[in-house]
DOZAMAR-8919 format. One record per residue: z, y, x of N, C-alpha, C in turn; residue in one letter. Coordinates in steps of 0.2 Angstrom, whole numbers, padded with zeros to 4 digits, always signed. Last residue first. Layout:
ZYXZYXZYXA/...
REM end
This chain:
-0155+0090-0452-0158+0092-0444-0158+0099-0444X/-0147+0089-0463-0145+0084-0457-0148+0084-0450X/-0150+0093-0475-0147+0099-0468-0146+0094-0465X/-0155+0086-0484-0148+0087-0485-0145+0091-0478X/-0170+0090-0482-0166+0092-0488-0158+0092-0488X/-0171+0082-0471-0171+0090-0470-0168+0092-0476X/-0168+0070-0474-0165+0073-0468-0165+0079-0469X/-0178+0069-0482-0172+0069-0484-0167+0072-0480X/-0189+0068-0475-0189+0073-0479-0183+0073-0483X/-0188+0057-0467-0188+0063-0464-0187+0069-0469X/-0187+0047-0477-0181+0049-0473-0181+0055-0469X/-0201+0048-0482-0196+0049-0487-0189+0049-0482X/-0207+0044-0471-0208+0050-0471-0202+0052-0478X/-0206+0030-0469-0203+0035-0464-0203+0042-0466X/-0205+0020-0485-0209+0026-0479-0203+0028-0475X/-0195+0015-0494-0200+0010-0489-0203+0014-0482X/-0190+0025-0501-0187+0024-0494-0190+0019-0489X/-0206+0034-0507-0199+0031-0507-0196+0028-0501X/-0211+0051-0507-0211+0043-0505-0205+0041-0506X/-0208+0062-0519-0209+0059-0514-0210+0052-0512X/-0216+0072-0535-0212+0066-0533-0214+0066-0526X/-0213+0088-0543-0214+0084-0537-0211+0077-0537X/-0209+0093-0556-0216+0094-0553-0217+0090-0547X/-0199+0088-0561-0203+0087-0565-0210+0089-0562X/-0186+0078-0553-0190+0084-0554-0195+0082-0559X/-0178+0067-0551-0177+0070-0557-0181+0078-0557X/-0177+0058-0540-0181+0056-0546-0180+0060-0551X/-0169+0063-0529-0166+0058-0535-0170+0056-0542X/-0179+0070-0523-0177+0063-0519-0172+0059-0525X/-0181+0079-0531-0188+0074-0532-0184+0068-0529X/-0170+0087-0530-0172+0084-0537-0175+0077-0535X/-0173+0090-0518-0166+0087-0518-0167+0085-0525X/-0184+0098-0518-0185+0093-0514-0179+0087-0516X/-0179+0110-0525-0184+0106-0528-0185+0099-0525X/-0172+0114-0516-0169+0112-0523-0173+0108-0526X/-0177+0119-0506-0175+0112-0504-0171+0111-0512X/-0196+0121-0512-0190+0124-0510-0185+0118-0509X/-0211+0119-0503-0206+0116-0507-0198+0121-0506X/-0229+0124-0499-0221+0125-0498-0217+0123-0505X/-0241+0113-0498-0238+0118-0503-0232+0118-0499X/-0259+0109-0500-0253+0110-0495-0249+0114-0500X/-0271+0097-0508-0265+0101-0507-0260+0101-0502X/-0279+0089-0503-0280+0090-0508-0275+0096-0509X/-0286+0087-0486-0281+0089-0491-0284+0090-0498X/-0299+0086-0478-0293+0080-0479-0288+0080-0484X/-0308+0095-0482-0310+0088-0481-0304+0084-0481X/-0298+0107-0483-0300+0105-0489-0306+0098-0488X/-0285+0108-0474-0293+0107-0472-0295+0105-0479X/-0276+0125-0479-0277+0118-0478-0284+0116-0478X/-0268+0138-0475-0275+0137-0475-0278+0129-0475X/-0253+0146-0479-0257+0139-0479-0264+0141-0479X/-0242+0156-0470-0248+0156-0474-0252+0150-0472X/-0232+0153-0461-0232+0152-0466-0237+0152-0471X/-0228+0152-0443-0231+0156-0449-0229+0153-0455X/-0220+0143-0436-0220+0150-0434-0224+0155-0438X/-0208+0131-0442-0215+0135-0444-0215+0141-0441X/-0203+0117-0433-0200+0126-0437-0207+0128-0436X/-0202+0099-0437-0205+0105-0433-0203+0113-0437X/-0199+0084-0435-0196+0090-0439-0199+0095-0435X/-0206+0066-0434-0203+0073-0432-0202+0079-0439X/-0209+0050-0432-0207+0055-0436-0204+0062-0431X/-0222+0041-0429-0218+0044-0424-0215+0051-0428X/-0227+0026-0432-0227+0031-0435-0220+0034-0431X/-0238+0015-0425-0232+0016-0423-0230+0024-0428X/-0252+0003-0433-0248+0010-0431-0241+0009-0429X/-0260-0007-0436-0256-0009-0430-0254-0002-0428X/-0268-0007-0449-0264-0015-0448-0260-0013-0441X/-0252-0008-0452-0257-0009-0458-0264-0004-0454X/-0236-0009-0449-0243-0016-0449-0249-0015-0452X/-0229+0001-0442-0233+0002-0447-0238-0003-0447X/-0212+0006-0436-0219+0000-0435-0221+0000-0442X/-0206+0022-0434-0207+0016-0440-0213+0013-0437X/-0193+0032-0428-0199+0030-0428-0200+0024-0433X/-0186+0048-0428-0186+0042-0428-0193+0038-0428X/-0187+0063-0424-0181+0060-0428-0181+0053-0428X/-0189+0076-0412-0191+0068-0412-0186+0067-0419X/-0195+0092-0416-0189+0087-0414-0191+0082-0416X/-0203+0108-0409-0202+0100-0412-0197+0097-0410X/-0206+0125-0412-0199+0119-0411-0200+0112-0414X/-0218+0130-0421-0213+0130-0415-0210+0125-0411X/-0232+0128-0428-0226+0128-0427-0224+0129-0419X/-0246+0137-0438-0242+0136-0432-0236+0133-0432X/-0255+0131-0452-0249+0134-0450-0247+0131-0442X/-0265+0124-0458-0267+0130-0454-0261+0134-0453X/-0265+0110-0462-0262+0116-0467-0263+0123-0464X/-0272+0102-0454-0271+0101-0461-0268+0106-0466X/-0272+0109-0440-0278+0106-0443-0277+0106-0451X/-0256+0112-0438-0264+0116-0441-0269+0115-0442X/-0254+0099-0439-0251+0104-0445-0256+0109-0445X/-0261+0092-0428-0261+0091-0435-0259+0094-0441X/-0256+0101-0415-0262+0100-0418-0264+0099-0426X/-0241+0100-0417-0244+0106-0419-0252+0107-0419X/-0241+0086-0416-0238+0088-0422-0240+0096-0422X/-0246+0082-0402-0250+0081-0408-0247+0084-0415X/-0237+0091-0394-0246+0095-0395-0248+0090-0402X/-0227+0082-0397-0226+0089-0397-0235+0092-0399X/-0233+0071-0388-0229+0071-0397-0232+0078-0400X/-0248+0075-0380-0239+0073-0381-0238+0073-0388X/-0263+0069-0374-0259+0073-0380-0252+0069-0380X/-0273+0059-0369-0269+0063-0367-0266+0070-0371X/-0280+0053-0387-0279+0053-0379-0276+0062-0375X/-0272+0060-0402-0278+0060-0398-0275+0058-0392X/-0264+0052-0416-0263+0054-0409-0268+0055-0405X/-0266+0054-0432-0266+0050-0426-0265+0054-0419X/-0254+0062-0444-0262+0060-0441-0262+0057-0435X/-0246+0070-0458-0247+0064-0454-0255+0064-0450X/-0235+0078-0468-0241+0078-0464-0241+0074-0457X/-0226+0071-0479-0225+0074-0474-0234+0075-0472X/-0232+0073-0499-0228+0068-0492-0228+0074-0486X/-0232+0070-0516-0233+0076-0509-0229+0071-0504X/-0236+0069-0532-0233+0064-0525-0236+0069-0520X/-0241+0070-0544-0235+0074-0542-0234+0072-0535X/-0258+0070-0548-0254+0066-0545-0247+0073-0543X/-0271+0074-0551-0265+0077-0557-0257+0074-0554X/-0281+0070-0543-0279+0074-0544-0273+0078-0548X/-0275+0056-0535-0276+0058-0540-0275+0067-0541X/-0279+0054-0518-0274+0053-0522-0277+0057-0527X/-0290+0059-0509-0289+0053-0510-0284+0051-0517X/-0282+0070-0498-0289+0068-0504-0289+0061-0504X/-0264+0071-0498-0273+0068-0496-0276+0069-0500X/-0255+0083-0499-0257+0077-0502-0264+0076-0502X/-0238+0089-0490-0246+0089-0491-0246+0083-0495X/-0225+0102-0488-0228+0095-0489-0235+0095-0490X/-0214+0111-0479-0221+0109-0481-0222+0103-0481X/-0200+0118-0487-0202+0114-0483-0209+0113-0484X/-0186+0132-0487-0193+0129-0489-0195+0123-0484X/-0176+0140-0482-0176+0134-0486-0180+0131-0491X/-0183+0142-0466-0180+0144-0470-0177+0137-0474X/-0197+0131-0465-0196+0138-0466-0190+0140-0469X/-0202+0116-0459-0197+0120-0461-0198+0125-0459X/-0214+0101-0458-0211+0105-0457-0207+0111-0461X/-0210+0085-0455-0208+0088-0461-0206+0095-0455X/-0224+0072-0448-0218+0079-0448-0217+0082-0454X/-0230+0061-0438-0228+0061-0447-0222+0067-0445X/-0242+0054-0428-0236+0058-0428-0236+0060-0436X/-0245+0037-0423-0247+0043-0427-0240+0047-0429X/-0251+0027-0411-0247+0029-0414-0250+0036-0418X/-0257+0010-0413-0260+0017-0414-0253+0022-0416X/-0257-0003-0401-0254+0000-0406-0257+0008-0407X/-0268-0017-0398-0267-0010-0398-0261-0007-0402X/-0265-0030-0386-0266-0029-0392-0264-0021-0394X/-0278-0031-0374-0271-0031-0374-0270-0029-0382X/-0288-0040-0361-0287-0036-0368-0280-0038-0370X/-0294-0041-0345-0289-0043-0350-0290-0038-0356X/-0309-0048-0338-0305-0042-0341-0300-0044-0346X/-0317-0057-0331-0310-0058-0331-0306-0053-0334X/-0329-0059-0337-0330-0053-0330-0321-0054-0329X/-0328-0072-0341-0333-0072-0339-0333-0064-0333X/-0317-0076-0349-0319-0081-0343-0324-0078-0341X/-0305-0063-0353-0312-0065-0354-0313-0069-0348X/-0291-0066-0365-0294-0063-0356-0301-0067-0357X/-0279-0058-0373-0286-0061-0373-0290-0060-0368X/-0261-0058-0373-0268-0056-0370-0272-0059-0373X/-0252-0062-0380-0250-0056-0378-0256-0053-0375X/-0253-0075-0383-0257-0072-0387-0255-0064-0388X/-0249-0082-0374-0245-0084-0379-0246-0079-0385X/-0255-0079-0361-0249-0077-0360-0246-0078-0369X/-0271-0078-0369-0268-0080-0363-0260-0076-0364X/-0287-0085-0378-0280-0081-0379-0274-0083-0374X/-0303-0078-0372-0297-0085-0374-0291-0082-0374X/-0318-0071-0378-0312-0072-0374-0307-0078-0379X/-0336-0070-0377-0330-0074-0382-0323-0073-0377X/-0343-0058-0369-0342-0064-0370-0337-0065-0375X/-0345-0043-0369-0348-0047-0373-0346-0054-0375X/-0340-0036-0358-0347-0038-0356-0349-0043-0363X/-0332-0027-0364-0334-0025-0356-0342-0029-0356X/-0325-0033-0374-0326-0026-0376-0331-0023-0369X/-0325-0049-0379-0326-0044-0373-0327-0040-0375X/-0320-0056-0393-0325-0054-0389-0325-0049-0384X/-0310-0055-0405-0313-0062-0402-0318-0061-0396X/-0303-0046-0414-0304-0045-0405-0307-0052-0401X/-0299-0049-0425-0303-0044-0424-0306-0042-0419X/-0288-0058-0424-0294-0061-0430-0299-0055-0428X/-0279-0052-0416-0283-0059-0415-0290-0059-0418X/-0275-0042-0424-0280-0039-0419-0282-0046-0416X/-0271-0049-0435-0275-0044-0437-0278-0043-0430X/-0260-0054-0427-0265-0059-0430-0271-0056-0432X/-0250-0044-0425-0254-0049-0419-0261-0052-0423X/-0248-0039-0437-0253-0034-0434-0255-0039-0427X/-0240-0049-0442-0246-0046-0446-0251-0042-0441X/-0229-0052-0433-0234-0055-0435-0242-0054-0437X/-0223-0039-0434-0226-0042-0426-0230-0046-0428X/-0219-0038-0446-0224-0032-0444-0227-0034-0437X/-0212-0049-0448-0217-0049-0453-0222-0042-0449X/-0201-0044-0441-0204-0051-0439-0211-0051-0442X/-0195-0035-0450-0198-0033-0441-0202-0039-0440X/-0192-0043-0460-0197-0038-0463-0199-0035-0455X/-0181-0051-0455-0188-0053-0457-0192-0048-0459X/-0171-0038-0453-0174-0044-0447-0180-0046-0450X/-0169-0035-0467-0172-0030-0461-0175-0035-0455X/-0174-0048-0478-0170-0044-0473-0173-0039-0469X/-0188-0043-0492-0185-0046-0486-0181-0044-0481X/-0193-0036-0502-0186-0040-0503-0184-0045-0498X/-0202-0029-0495-0197-0026-0499-0190-0028-0502X/-0209-0038-0488-0205-0033-0484-0200-0029-0490X/-0218-0041-0499-0213-0045-0496-0208-0041-0492X/-0227-0030-0501-0223-0033-0506-0217-0037-0504X/-0232-0031-0489-0229-0023-0491-0225-0026-0497X/-0239-0040-0485-0233-0040-0483-0230-0033-0483X/-0242-0051-0500-0245-0046-0498-0238-0044-0492X/-0239-0069-0500-0238-0062-0503-0240-0058-0497X/-0238-0087-0503-0241-0080-0498-0240-0074-0502X/-0222-0094-0508-0230-0092-0509-0232-0087-0503X/-0213-0107-0514-0216-0105-0506-0222-0100-0509X/-0205-0115-0521-0204-0109-0523-0208-0103-0516X/-0216-0128-0523-0210-0124-0525-0209-0117-0525X/-0229-0121-0511-0227-0127-0517-0220-0125-0518X/-0241-0119-0503-0238-0114-0508-0236-0120-0513X/-0247-0126-0491-0240-0124-0490-0236-0120-0497X/-0258-0129-0497-0253-0135-0501-0247-0132-0498X/-0267-0122-0493-0264-0119-0500-0260-0125-0502X/-0272-0124-0480-0266-0120-0482-0265-0118-0489X/-0280-0134-0479-0273-0137-0480-0268-0131-0480X/-0291-0128-0475-0292-0131-0482-0282-0133-0484X/-0290-0115-0465-0289-0122-0467-0289-0123-0475X/-0295-0101-0462-0297-0104-0461-0298-0113-0464X/-0279-0097-0463-0283-0095-0467-0291-0099-0467X/-0268-0097-0454-0271-0103-0457-0277-0101-0464X/-0263-0090-0439-0269-0088-0446-0272-0095-0449X/-0246-0091-0436-0252-0095-0436-0256-0092-0441X/-0232-0087-0424-0236-0085-0431-0242-0087-0430X/-0217-0094-0418-0223-0092-0419-0225-0089-0424X/-0203-0097-0411-0205-0093-0416-0212-0091-0414X/-0191-0105-0401-0197-0102-0400-0199-0102-0408X/-0174-0105-0401-0180-0108-0403-0185-0102-0402X/-0162-0097-0394-0165-0103-0389-0172-0105-0393X/-0160-0087-0404-0156-0093-0402-0158-0099-0399X/-0175-0083-0403-0171-0081-0407-0167-0087-0406X/-0192-0077-0396-0185-0082-0395-0179-0080-0401X/-0209-0073-0400-0203-0073-0397-0196-0079-0398X/-0221-0076-0405-0219-0072-0405-0211-0069-0402X/-0237-0084-0400-0230-0083-0397-0226-0077-0401X/-0248-0091-0412-0246-0086-0407-0239-0083-0405X/-0257-0105-0412-0252-0102-0413-0252-0096-0408X/-0273-0107-0421-0269-0106-0413-0262-0103-0414X/-0272-0122-0432-0272-0115-0429-0270-0114-0423X/-0276-0135-0438-0275-0134-0430-0277-0126-0428X/-0269-0143-0451-0272-0136-0449-0270-0135-0442X/-0266-0156-0457-0274-0153-0454-0275-0147-0453X/-0256-0157-0461-0260-0154-0466-0267-0154-0464X/-0250-0161-0450-0249-0167-0456-0255-0164-0461X/-0249-0148-0444-0253-0154-0440-0254-0159-0447X/-0238-0141-0450-0246-0139-0449-0250-0145-0447X/-0228-0150-0448-0229-0148-0455-0237-0147-0453X/-0227-0149-0434-0228-0156-0437-0230-0154-0443X/-0222-0136-0431-0228-0139-0430-0232-0144-0430X/-0214-0129-0448-0213-0133-0439-0220-0134-0439X/-0211-0115-0457-0214-0122-0455-0212-0125-0448X/-0205-0102-0464-0206-0105-0459-0207-0113-0460X/-0206-0091-0474-0208-0097-0473-0209-0101-0468X/-0192-0079-0474-0200-0081-0472-0200-0088-0472X/-0185-0076-0491-0185-0078-0485-0192-0078-0481X/-0179-0065-0504-0186-0065-0501-0182-0069-0494X/-0165-0068-0514-0169-0063-0510-0174-0067-0505X/-0167-0076-0523-0161-0070-0525-0165-0065-0520X/-0183-0081-0520-0175-0083-0523-0173-0077-0523X/-0197-0088-0511-0194-0085-0517-0187-0085-0519X/-0203-0088-0496-0199-0092-0500-0194-0088-0506X/-0217-0084-0490-0212-0082-0490-0208-0086-0495X/-0231-0081-0478-0227-0085-0483-0221-0083-0483X/-0241-0065-0480-0237-0070-0476-0233-0076-0481X/-0259-0063-0479-0251-0062-0482-0247-0067-0478X/-0268-0063-0469-0266-0058-0470-0259-0056-0474X/-0275-0074-0473-0279-0068-0477-0273-0062-0475X/-0259-0080-0472-0267-0081-0475-0270-0075-0477X/-0249-0087-0460-0252-0081-0463-0259-0081-0467X/-0233-0096-0456-0241-0095-0457-0243-0088-0460X/-0224-0097-0442-0225-0094-0448-0232-0092-0449X/-0214-0110-0434-0221-0107-0436-0221-0102-0443X/-0204-0114-0424-0203-0111-0430-0210-0109-0430X/-0197-0130-0414-0199-0124-0416-0202-0122-0422X/-0195-0143-0415-0187-0137-0417-0192-0131-0416X/-0203-0151-0411-0202-0151-0419-0198-0145-0420X/-0216-0142-0401-0210-0144-0401-0206-0144-0407X/-0228-0136-0398-0228-0143-0401-0221-0146-0403X/-0226-0125-0393-0231-0125-0399-0231-0131-0401X/-0219-0127-0381-0216-0126-0387-0219-0125-0393X/-0231-0132-0373-0225-0137-0376-0221-0133-0381X/-0239-0120-0371-0240-0125-0375-0234-0131-0377X/-0227-0111-0366-0230-0110-0371-0233-0117-0376X/-0227-0119-0352-0220-0119-0357-0222-0117-0364X/-0239-0118-0346-0237-0123-0349-0231-0124-0353X/-0239-0103-0345-0244-0106-0350-0241-0114-0354X/-0227-0094-0342-0230-0100-0342-0232-0104-0346X/-0226-0081-0344-0230-0081-0340-0231-0087-0339X/-0218-0080-0357-0225-0080-0358-0229-0082-0351X/-0205-0079-0352-0207-0087-0354-0216-0086-0354X/-0203-0067-0350-0203-0070-0344-0207-0076-0346X/-0202-0060-0361-0207-0058-0357-0209-0064-0352X/-0198-0062-0376-0199-0069-0370-0204-0067-0365X/-0192-0054-0387-0203-0056-0384-0204-0061-0380X/-0182-0060-0396-0183-0058-0389-0189-0060-0387X/-0182-0053-0414-0183-0058-0407-0184-0054-0401X/-0177-0046-0423-0172-0048-0420-0175-0053-0414X/-0184-0031-0430-0187-0038-0427-0181-0039-0423X/-0183-0018-0438-0177-0021-0436-0179-0030-0434X/-0195-0012-0443-0190-0011-0438-0186-0013-0434X/-0198-0014-0458-0201-0017-0452-0201-0013-0446X/-0188+0001-0463-0192-0004-0465-0198-0007-0460X/-0177+0007-0449-0182+0008-0456-0185+0000-0457X/-0161+0006-0446-0168+0005-0445-0172+0005-0451X/-0151+0019-0443-0153+0014-0446-0161+0014-0445X/-0150+0027-0426-0151+0028-0434-0151+0019-0437X/-0138+0022-0414-0145+0023-0416-0145+0025-0424X/
REM end
C-alpha cells in the first residue's frame, strides 16, 4: 500500500459487532477506562507539546464538569472504547482548556498530529458534523435518535434509518507528453500562482472513470482517455472522500468554464518539478497536506 495521506491513518477498529449491542455501548460510554475526544464548534481538543497529541478525557471528567454530551462511538484500540463528543453547548467545555490543552481547528491540529491521531480526527469531526446537522428525519420530519453508537440516526415515527454520508470527489492530474493540466478555481486571488489538480463531486449512477472524464471536460474542455486510480484521502470538511486519479489527454485545446475556473493551463514537467521544490517564480502547487500534491508529484517524477 502507498503511504497514508493526512487523515487516512485511523488505527481504530470500528467495532461493527459491538455496535449491535446498545447495552454494551451504554456501558462503555460510562466506563472510566473509556476515552472521549471532546470537540467544540468542530475544533478538536489537543495537548500541545513537541508533537501534538489528542486531548482524550474520561467519561468521569465530563460528568464532573456537567457535560452531558451524547458520546459517539469511534471504535476500539487495544480493547479500549474510544468516543467523540460535541461539548459545544456546555459551559464546562471551557474548563477543558487547561495547561497545554487547547481546542484547535482540525486542519491546524492535523498538521502537527501523528498519522493515526489525524485519522481519528477525520472520523470524529465528520461524524460530529453529521449528527449536528441531521437531527430530523428526511422522510417524515420527526426528531431522530442515535443508534448503534452513532452509526445510525433512527426515526421513532416512521422507523427510517439514516446513515452518515460520505461525498466522493474525483481529483485528477491530466497528462499529455511532458505537460500536465492544472487549474485555478474561482475565488482565488487573481494574481495567485497557486494551481492544483482538477476536482469535482461525483454524480449518482456514475463510475469514477466517467466522473473524471466529465469533470475535466466541464472545467477545461479537454477530453481524456485512459484513467488510472492513484490513492484516496478522507477529507472531513465536512465529509468528503478524495479519489485521486491520473488521466491521459485525448485533446489539448483548453476551453475552461469561466463560472468555476479562473484559469486552466498546461505546465511543463520542468516547471512543475521546480514548483514542488518551492523554486518556481510562476507556479505554486498545494503542499503535502493535500492529495493534489502527491498526484502532481507522482506525475512530475515519472512514477505513473
